C-alpha positions in Angstrom: 0.3 0.0 0.0 1.4 3.6 -0.8 0.3 7.1 0.0 -2.1 8.8 -2.3 0.3 11.5 -3.0 -1.9 14.7 -4.0 -2.0 17.9 -2.5 -4.9 18.9 -0.6 -7.2 15.7 -0.9 -10.8 16.3 -2.1 -13.5 14.7 -0.4 -13.9 11.1 0.2 -10.3 11.0 -1.6 -7.5 9.5 -0.4 -4.9 12.1 1.1 -1.2 12.0 1.4 -0.3 12.2 5.1 0.8 15.6 5.3 -2.7 16.5 4.2 -4.5 14.8 7.0 -7.1 17.0 8.8 -5.2 18.2 11.8 -8.2 16.6 14.0 -6.8 13.3 12.9 -2.9 14.3 13.2 -4.1 15.3 16.6 -6.0 12.4 17.6 -3.1 10.0 16.8 -0.5 12.5 18.3 -2.7 12.3 21.6 -3.0 8.5 21.4 0.6 8.0 20.8 1.6 10.3 23.8 -0.7 8.2 26.1 0.7 4.9 25.3 4.2 6.3 26.1 3.0 7.8 29.3 0.4 5.6 30.3 -2.1 8.5 31.1 -5.3 8.0 29.2 -7.3 10.8 31.1 -6.4 13.7 28.7 -7.1 11.0 25.5 -10.4 9.9 26.8 -11.5 13.5 27.2 -11.0 13.7 23.2 -14.5 11.8 23.1 -17.8 13.1 23.3 -19.8 12.1 26.7 -21.8 9.4 24.6 -19.3 8.3 22.1 -19.1 4.9 20.9 -15.8 2.7 20.3 -15.6 -0.8 18.7 -13.4 -3.1 17.4 -13.3 -5.5 14.5 -11.5 -8.5 14.5 -10.2 -8.8 18.5 -12.8 -9.5 21.3 -12.8 -6.3 23.0 -15.9 -3.9 23.3 -18.3 -2.4 22.4 -17.6 0.5 24.6 -20.2 3.5 25.0 -19.8 6.5 26.7 -16.3 8.8 27.7 -16.2 6.9 30.9 -16.5 3.5 29.7 -13.9 4.4 27.0 -11.8 5.8 29.8 -12.0 3.0 32.0 -11.3 0.5 28.9 -7.6 1.9 27.7 -7.0 2.0 31.5 -7.7 -1.1 32.2 -6.1 -2.6 28.9 -3.7 0.0 27.5 -2.6 -0.4 23.9 1.2 -0.7 24.1 2.5 0.2 20.5 2.0 3.7 19.0 0.7 4.1 15.3 1.9 5.7 12.6 -0.7 7.2 9.7 -0.4 6.0 6.3 -3.4 7.8 4.6 -6.2 9.4 5.5 -10.0 9.5 3.4 -12.4 12.1 4.8 -16.1 12.7 4.0 -17.9 15.2 6.1 -17.2 14.6 9.5 -16.0 11.1 8.5 -12.2 10.6 8.5 -11.0 6.9 7.7 -7.5 6.2 8.3 -4.9 3.6 7.8 -2.4 3.2 10.3 0.8 1.0 10.9 1.9 0.1 14.3 5.6 1.2 15.2 6.4 -2.7 16.8 4.8 -3.8 13.2 1.4 -5.0 11.8 -1.5 -2.3 10.1 -5.0 -1.3 10.6 -7.6 1.1 10.2 -9.8 3.3 12.0 -12.7 5.5 11.4 -13.5 8.2 12.9 -16.6 10.6 13.1 -16.6 14.2 14.8 -19.4 15.9 16.6 -18.3 19.6 17.8 -14.5 18.6 17.7 -14.9 15.2 19.6 -14.6 11.7 18.5 -18.5 10.7 18.7 -17.7 7.0 17.1 -14.7 5.2 17.0 -14.2 1.7 15.0 -10.9 0.2 14.9 -9.8 -2.9 12.7 -6.6 -4.7 12.7 -4.9 -6.5 10.2 -4.2 -6.0 6.4 -5.0 -3.1 5.0 -7.3 -3.4 1.8 -7.5 -0.9 -1.2 
């Protein structure tokens, strides 16, 4: 899988990582900081009070509400950071392909509401085009 590589991606079209929306790069930076520090409270505050978080292909969740999401991260914290490979955005939805620093790939779909994550779906495994 390669990066799309075009400037200023159009809505719904994959963008080069340099063109990723700030909300995505900030979310990933906050996630990586939480992995390194072990402090998940500030990261969980990025979620709406009634947010949902689901995982595809792993036996975890679903989690509903910021408090439950915070407990999930605190009780089973991720141990690896991620690097964004590409982003496709349509309105309030960002679809992100990433690689784990220690190896492996995945994707996440973030739905935003008033600057907060309203819905997060994370999948693991090979990235599909």
